[in-house]
C-alpha positions, 0 to 999 in steps of 0.5 A: 945819744942823745940827740939832745942833751944841753950837754955837747958830746967829745966828739963834736970838737972837729967839726967842720962846718958842711956848706951843703948839707952833707957831709963834705968827706964823702957827701952822705945824707945827715939821714946816713950819718952815725952820730948826732947832736943838735946844739939847742942851747944856742938858738940864731935869730934869722932874718925873719925872726925864726929859730936856728941852730946847729946841726952836728953828724958826725959821718960814717966814713968818720968825718965830724961836720956841722950845718945849721937847721935852716939849710937841711933840704925838705923832706920827701916826707912832707906834703908837696904842693901840686 
Protein backbone atom coordinates (compact mmCIF):
# COMPACT_ATOMS: atom_id res chain seq x y z
CA UNK A 1 0.00 0.00 0.00
CA UNK A 2 1.26 3.45 -0.89
CA UNK A 3 0.12 6.18 1.53
CA UNK A 4 0.96 8.80 -1.11
CA UNK A 5 -0.73 7.17 -4.09
CA UNK A 6 -2.67 9.71 -6.18
CA UNK A 7 -5.53 7.22 -6.53
CA UNK A 8 -7.73 6.77 -3.44
CA UNK A 9 -8.06 3.16 -2.27
CA UNK A 10 -11.52 1.57 -2.04
CA UNK A 11 -11.20 0.95 1.70
CA UNK A 12 -11.60 4.71 2.49
CA UNK A 13 -15.19 4.88 1.19
CA UNK A 14 -16.92 4.27 4.57
CA UNK A 15 -14.56 6.63 6.46
CA UNK A 16 -15.95 8.73 9.31
CA UNK A 17 -14.51 12.09 10.35
CA UNK A 18 -12.79 11.69 13.72
CA UNK A 19 -13.01 14.72 16.01
CA UNK A 20 -9.89 13.65 17.88
CA UNK A 21 -6.81 12.28 16.13
CA UNK A 22 -7.42 8.63 17.03
CA UNK A 23 -9.80 5.84 16.11
CA UNK A 24 -13.32 6.87 17.20
CA UNK A 25 -14.19 3.24 17.89
CA UNK A 26 -11.32 1.90 20.04
CA UNK A 27 -9.23 5.09 20.62
CA UNK A 28 -6.07 3.58 19.05
CA UNK A 29 -3.51 6.19 17.95
CA UNK A 30 -2.65 6.89 14.32
CA UNK A 31 0.63 4.97 14.83
CA UNK A 32 -1.35 1.80 15.59
CA UNK A 33 -3.40 1.80 12.37
CA UNK A 34 -3.13 -0.95 9.76
CA UNK A 35 -3.55 1.22 6.65
CA UNK A 36 -3.08 4.89 5.86
CA UNK A 37 -3.74 7.05 2.82
CA UNK A 38 -3.15 10.81 2.58
CA UNK A 39 -5.25 12.78 0.11
CA UNK A 40 -2.52 15.06 -1.20
CA UNK A 41 -4.37 15.92 -4.41
CA UNK A 42 -6.93 18.14 -2.67
CA UNK A 43 -5.29 20.30 0.00
CA UNK A 44 -7.33 22.86 1.90
CA UNK A 45 -5.93 26.24 2.89
CA UNK A 46 -6.17 27.33 6.53
CA UNK A 47 -6.73 30.88 7.74
CA UNK A 48 -2.94 31.25 8.03
CA UNK A 49 -2.51 30.19 4.37
CA UNK A 50 -1.07 26.80 5.28
CA UNK A 51 -2.10 23.59 3.57
CA UNK A 52 -3.84 20.75 5.32
CA UNK A 53 -4.79 17.32 3.98
CA UNK A 54 -7.22 14.58 4.80
CA UNK A 55 -5.47 11.59 6.37
CA UNK A 56 -7.41 8.33 6.14
CA UNK A 57 -6.81 5.38 8.45
CA UNK A 58 -8.06 1.82 8.73
CA UNK A 59 -7.76 0.70 12.34
CA UNK A 60 -6.80 -2.72 13.64
CA UNK A 61 -10.39 -2.95 14.98
CA UNK A 62 -11.69 -2.56 11.39
CA UNK A 63 -13.03 1.00 11.75
CA UNK A 64 -12.16 3.47 8.95
CA UNK A 65 -11.71 7.12 9.88
CA UNK A 66 -10.15 10.34 8.68
CA UNK A 67 -8.88 13.58 10.24
CA UNK A 68 -7.20 16.77 9.08
CA UNK A 69 -3.40 16.73 9.03
CA UNK A 70 -3.25 19.89 11.15
CA UNK A 71 -5.26 18.14 13.92
CA UNK A 72 -2.40 15.69 14.46
CA UNK A 73 -0.89 16.07 17.94
CA UNK A 74 2.78 17.07 18.18
CA UNK A 75 5.24 14.23 17.79
CA UNK A 76 6.99 12.92 20.88
CA UNK A 77 10.18 13.18 18.78
CA UNK A 78 9.74 16.89 18.02
CA UNK A 79 12.12 19.24 19.79
CA UNK A 80 10.70 20.36 23.09
CA UNK A 81 10.96 24.05 24.04
CA UNK A 82 12.74 24.20 27.36
